[in-house]
N, C-alpha and C positions, 0 to 999 in steps of 0.2 A: 357419584357420578348418575349415579340410577336411580339415587333417593329424591337427588334437585330437579332433571325430570319429571320425576311421579308427583311432586308437589310443585312443578310451573303445570304439569298437566290438571292439577286438583284445581290449580288457582286462575289459571282462563279457560276452564268448564263450569266454576261457581261464577266465573264473571259474568258470560255469554249468560248460564243463565238465568240470575236475576236478573240481566238486563235485554230478553228473552219476553222474560212476566211482566218486564216492567212497559214492555211496548202491545200491550194488546190492546185488540182492537174496538174502541169503545162502543161500534155500533153492531158489533158482530156479539160480544159479551153481553151485554146492557139488552137484542134482540133476540139471545138465546135467556138469558134471563126472562123475559116478561113471555117469552111462550114456553119456556115450563110453565110459570101460574099459569097462561090461560088455557095449556092440555091440559093440567092438574084439575083446573075452576072445574072443565067439560066435563071428564072422566068426572068426577066426583058427583055431578048433575047428572052423571048418568044410572046414580042407585039407586035403587030404594030407598028410601029413606027411613024404612019399615025397619031395613036389615040392622041387623045387630050382629055382634060379639061379643066371648066372655074372655075378658080382659082379666090380672091379677095373675094371685098365685095360685097353685092347682095342688099344693100343699093342703092338709088338713088340718087346723085346725087343735089346740086340745079336747077342743070340746066335742073333736068331732066336724065338726061345719068346715069347709071350705069356704074362705076369702076370697071372692071372684065378684066381677061385676059385669056388666052390657054396657058395652058405648056403640053407637051408629056403627055401622060396618064403613062409612065411605073418607068417615077421619079417623079411623083407627089405624095406630102406628103400621100394623103388619100390613092393610093394606094398602094406606101410601107408600110401603118400603116398595111392593110390586111395581104402585106406579109409575114410580119412579123408573125401576127399571126398565120401563120399554119404551119411557117419556122421550126420548130423545131420537125415539125412532120414524118418528113423525116429523124432524124437522124438513124431512125433503118436501115434504106441503108447505114449504116455506121460502119464496125467495123476497128480494133486495128493492124494496120501494121503495122511492123519491116523489116527494108530496111534488106536487105542479107548483104549488104554490110557494112554496119556504122553502123545499131545494131540499129537505128534510130527511136521510136516509135511512131507516129501518127494514129491519127482516122481517116483515109478516106473511101471516098465512094467504094463500091464493086458493086451495082446496076447498073446497066446502066439507064438513061435516059428513052432511047426509045428501044423497040426492033429492038435486034440485031446488036446494035450498042455496042459491047463487045472491037471497039481496042486499044480505051484508059485506059484500066485499067488493073495497077499489076497483078501480075500471084497469084491467090488464095493458094497458097502454104505459101505465107510471112505475112496474115492475120490469127488472129486471135481469132474464133469466141467464145467467152464465152456465150454463150447464153444471156435471154434477159436482166441481169444486171448489164452486159456493156452499151447495148441500152438505157436502162434506163439513166443510168449515163451521158451519152450523151447524152440524152436527158433533164438532167433536170441539169448539165450546162449552154447549148443553153438557156434554160427555164430563166434561172443566168442574161447572155449574155445579153439575149433583154429584161430584167428586167431591167438593170445596162445601159445599152447603147442606149435607144430605140431611147430616141432623139435624139444622137452624129450618130447612124446607120441612122437612116431618115437624115440626114443634109449630111453625105457620100455620097450614092446616091444617094440625088437630084441632088448635084455637079456632077456626076457624074466625078469624080477623078482616074484617071489611077491606082496606085498600093491602089488598099480598103484595101487588105490584111496587109500592113504595116500601111497604116496612121489607120485603127481600131487596126488590133491585138498589132498594136505595139508601134505603138505612146500613141494615145488614149487610149488604154487599161490598155497596160503593160502584156497585157494578154501571149503573146508569145516572147517578145523583154527579150535579154539575154536567149533564146534557143536555145538548140542544135536543134531540131525538126522543124525550122525554114528555112533549106536551100533552099527551093524550091520557085519557081519567087515570091518572095516578093518581 
């Protein structure tokens, strides 16, 4: 009798977890993926392109030399991993934005990255500030995306691809594929 109850509990939990994963909010997860790309691109752009890091093996070869090479710090695996550890902390700078013409919803950055730089931001009246719940939901979605795609994110950013949004959020993850809220520069 007890094993039957355990089996039923496991079955119910597995059905619940698979159905809850299937009902992810497309706007939320697509926006989180795009926000990760934007935040990482910005962070990478802030690193001096002349800075390099030694990568490779630090073992001695039979001839007494070491095999290592220098790569740009900004796109090194080590630096990208550090950035990924912190990227979701910036999700509080995002809010749900509704395009006044198309009514397309997506989370967008509303806070400027540097003081006084407000020229690139949409009108605040098109944002929905729903308090910490929406920010927490976006942060959770961001953490989920990072957890699921960490290796892919590092791979895509280390290659310095042209259309990272398309590659990561459409092709690799399908978070934004076939969505109406992917109309911008993807």
